[in-house]
C-alpha positions as CSV (number, residue, x, y, z in Angstrom):
1,X,0.0,0.0,0.0
2,X,2.9,2.3,0.7
3,X,3.9,2.1,-3.0
4,X,0.5,3.5,-4.0
5,X,0.9,6.4,-1.7
6,X,4.4,7.1,-3.1
7,X,3.0,7.1,-6.7
8,X,0.1,9.3,-5.7
9,X,2.5,11.7,-3.9
10,X,4.4,12.4,-7.2
11,X,1.3,12.3,-9.4
12,X,0.6,16.1,-9.3
13,X,4.1,16.8,-10.7
14,X,3.6,14.3,-13.5
15,X,0.2,15.8,-14.3
16,X,1.7,19.3,-14.3
17,X,4.4,18.3,-16.7
18,X,1.8,16.6,-19.0
19,X,-0.6,19.6,-18.9
20,X,2.3,22.0,-19.5
21,X,2.8,20.2,-22.8
22,X,-0.9,20.5,-23.6
23,X,-1.2,24.2,-22.7
24,X,2.2,25.6,-23.7
25,X,0.6,28.0,-26.2
26,X,-1.6,29.5,-23.5
27,X,0.4,32.0,-21.5
28,X,-1.9,32.2,-18.5
29,X,-2.1,28.4,-18.1
30,X,1.7,28.1,-18.6
31,X,2.3,30.7,-15.8
32,X,-0.2,29.0,-13.5
33,X,1.3,25.5,-14.0
34,X,4.9,26.7,-13.7
35,X,4.0,28.5,-10.4
36,X,2.2,25.4,-9.2
37,X,5.2,23.2,-10.2
38,X,7.6,25.3,-8.2
39,X,5.5,24.9,-5.1
40,X,5.1,21.2,-5.7
41,X,8.9,20.7,-6.2
42,X,9.5,22.6,-2.9
43,X,7.0,20.2,-1.3
44,X,8.8,17.2,-2.7
45,X,12.2,18.4,-1.5
46,X,10.9,19.2,2.0
47,X,9.0,16.0,2.4
48,X,11.9,13.8,3.6
49,X,12.8,16.4,6.2
50,X,9.2,16.9,7.5
51,X,8.5,13.1,7.6
52,X,11.0,12.9,10.5
53,X,8.9,15.3,12.5
54,X,6.5,12.8,14.0
55,X,4.1,15.2,16.0
56,X,4.3,18.4,13.9
57,X,4.5,16.8,10.4
58,X,0.8,17.4,10.0
59,X,1.1,21.1,10.9
60,X,3.9,21.5,8.3
61,X,1.9,19.6,5.7
62,X,-1.0,22.0,6.4
63,X,1.3,25.0,5.9
64,X,2.6,23.5,2.6
65,X,-1.0,22.9,1.5
66,X,-1.7,26.6,2.2
67,X,1.4,27.4,0.0
68,X,-0.4,25.7,-2.9
69,X,-3.0,28.4,-2.8
70,X,-0.4,31.1,-3.4
71,X,-0.1,30.4,-7.2
72,X,-3.9,30.9,-7.5
73,X,-4.2,34.0,-5.4
74,X,-1.0,35.9,-6.1
75,X,0.3,34.9,-9.5
76,X,-1.2,38.1,-11.2
77,X,0.7,40.3,-8.7
78,X,3.9,38.2,-9.1
79,X,3.6,38.5,-12.9
80,X,3.2,42.3,-12.6
81,X,6.1,42.5,-10.2
82,X,8.4,40.5,-12.6
83,X,7.2,42.6,-15.5
84,X,8.0,45.8,-13.7
85,X,11.5,44.5,-12.8
86,X,12.4,42.9,-16.1
87,X,10.2,44.5,-18.7
88,X,9.5,41.1,-20.3
89,X,6.2,41.4,-22.2
90,X,5.1,37.8,-21.4
91,X,4.5,38.8,-17.7
92,X,2.5,41.9,-18.8
93,X,0.4,39.6,-21.0
94,X,-0.2,37.2,-18.2
95,X,-1.1,40.0,-15.8
96,X,-3.7,41.4,-18.3
97,X,-5.3,38.1,-19.2
98,X,-5.3,36.3,-15.9
99,X,-8.7,35.6,-14.4
100,X,-9.9,33.2,-11.7
101,X,-11.4,30.0,-13.3
102,X,-13.9,27.5,-12.0
103,X,-11.2,24.9,-11.9
104,X,-9.0,27.1,-9.8
105,X,-11.8,27.6,-7.3
106,X,-12.2,23.9,-7.2
107,X,-8.5,23.5,-6.5
108,X,-8.8,26.0,-3.6
109,X,-11.7,24.0,-2.1
110,X,-9.8,20.7,-2.4
111,X,-6.7,22.3,-0.8
112,X,-8.9,23.6,2.0
113,X,-10.2,20.1,2.6
114,X,-6.6,18.9,2.7
115,X,-5.8,21.6,5.3
116,X,-8.8,20.5,7.4
117,X,-7.6,16.8,7.2
118,X,-4.1,17.8,8.3
119,X,-5.4,20.0,11.1
120,X,-7.6,17.2,12.5
121,X,-4.7,14.8,12.2
122,X,-2.3,17.2,14.0
123,X,-4.8,17.8,16.8
124,X,-5.5,14.1,17.2
125,X,-1.7,13.3,17.3
126,X,-1.2,16.0,20.0
127,X,-4.1,14.5,21.9
128,X,-2.5,11.1,21.6
129,X,0.9,12.4,22.6
130,X,-0.4,13.9,25.8
131,X,-2.6,10.8,26.6
132,X,-5.9,12.5,26.1
133,X,-6.9,9.7,23.7
134,X,-5.7,6.1,23.5
135,X,-5.8,5.5,19.7
136,X,-5.5,8.1,16.9
137,X,-8.2,6.6,14.7
138,X,-8.4,9.4,12.2
139,X,-4.7,9.4,11.6
140,X,-4.4,5.7,11.4
141,X,-7.5,4.7,9.4
142,X,-8.8,7.8,7.5
143,X,-6.1,10.4,6.8
144,X,-3.9,8.6,4.3
145,X,-6.9,7.5,2.2
146,X,-8.4,10.9,2.3
147,X,-5.1,12.5,1.3
148,X,-4.8,10.1,-1.6
149,X,-8.3,11.0,-2.8
150,X,-7.4,14.7,-2.4
151,X,-4.3,14.3,-4.6
152,X,-6.3,12.5,-7.2
153,X,-8.9,15.2,-7.2
154,X,-6.3,17.9,-7.5
155,X,-4.8,16.1,-10.5
156,X,-8.2,15.9,-12.0
157,X,-8.8,19.6,-11.5
158,X,-5.4,20.5,-12.9
159,X,-6.1,18.4,-15.9
160,X,-9.6,20.0,-16.3
161,X,-7.9,23.4,-16.0
162,X,-5.5,22.5,-18.8
163,X,-8.2,21.1,-21.1
164,X,-10.3,24.3,-20.8
165,X,-7.4,26.8,-20.8
166,X,-7.3,27.5,-24.5
167,X,-11.0,27.9,-24.8
168,X,-11.1,30.1,-21.7
169,X,-8.3,32.3,-23.2
170,X,-10.1,32.7,-26.5
171,X,-13.3,33.7,-24.7
172,X,-11.4,36.2,-22.6
173,X,-9.8,37.7,-25.7
174,X,-13.2,37.9,-27.4
175,X,-14.7,39.7,-24.4
176,X,-11.7,42.1,-24.3
177,X,-12.2,43.0,-28.0
178,X,-15.9,43.8,-27.4
179,X,-15.2,46.2,-24.6
């Protein structure tokens, strides 16, 4: 079973790489996926370190899940900042065209669910550590399966985002030309 968890853990990065190939022509999707990939790579590099923290692993995992919201919330501002510092037109284009999509809202909700799962796990582990409970049932029997489902759902939402990116970009350009 641990092998399945390991594959699922790296699945978002594989999906990001695949969807980058699909959406390379769409600047806003490319920017979103590259930002998301940077956060995921950071998560993969920190994972061996945080796995050694038995009690507070779930709190760190919660914070890393919150970091996955950053590309959705702040990528327009980051693109504008980079454009102002470098003058590269790509970042200006991304800043002008970027809007919040339905899939991104779904990603935020799924990440919020992951944060709740990690918070409950952390609180349960603390309760177990200080002998308030005898068995951490949620952590032992629910958390890993829920997190696996969350990873699969995130991959599905990213894939859905990529499939709809070009159509969404064309619609946005159509509405911009009407105004």
